[in-house]
Steps between C-alpha positions, in 0.01 A plus 500: 500500500878531507698693240679200353172319431354811333809538283477135398132534407579814296780320316273203427237734351764675287634166376154374424435805281821453292469384145862548393676161493846656523416684820358178650818314401712769667293478816534122501877527455528754778295284739706194410821685581375647827323191632773244412709581805446172680805331349718798582363524856542128561859508378631819660275592791556267791369525852755616753695231679449451870874476552776667297775263393789693350675190367184390320453847350863500376447161328162601350639825357828346393685777682875493439610788717727789421842463340697702753806534280298644206308728735822635653642558150194690393492718814869577463468586129219749571739709709249683716676764714240502781503254785211261548384705798495820293306327220245366748452850645415626152196268482 
């Protein structure tokens, strides 16, 4: 018999021997939280596409791109003395 099946049978025996209603309610709540993943999975976990379409992905994710002017202002305001090459070598 596999380990998972033995563990399930042991849990069932322990639950059957419980008399405390609060503990049973907690077990029910825990099981409801852990087994109610179907809505989450259906919404967020999708099978991989056979073909990657960048334009479609941009529309789906509402990607707006980078504001190059703001990015340049930020990088200049940081005032990092090292060159990009030196910074990459530090990695």
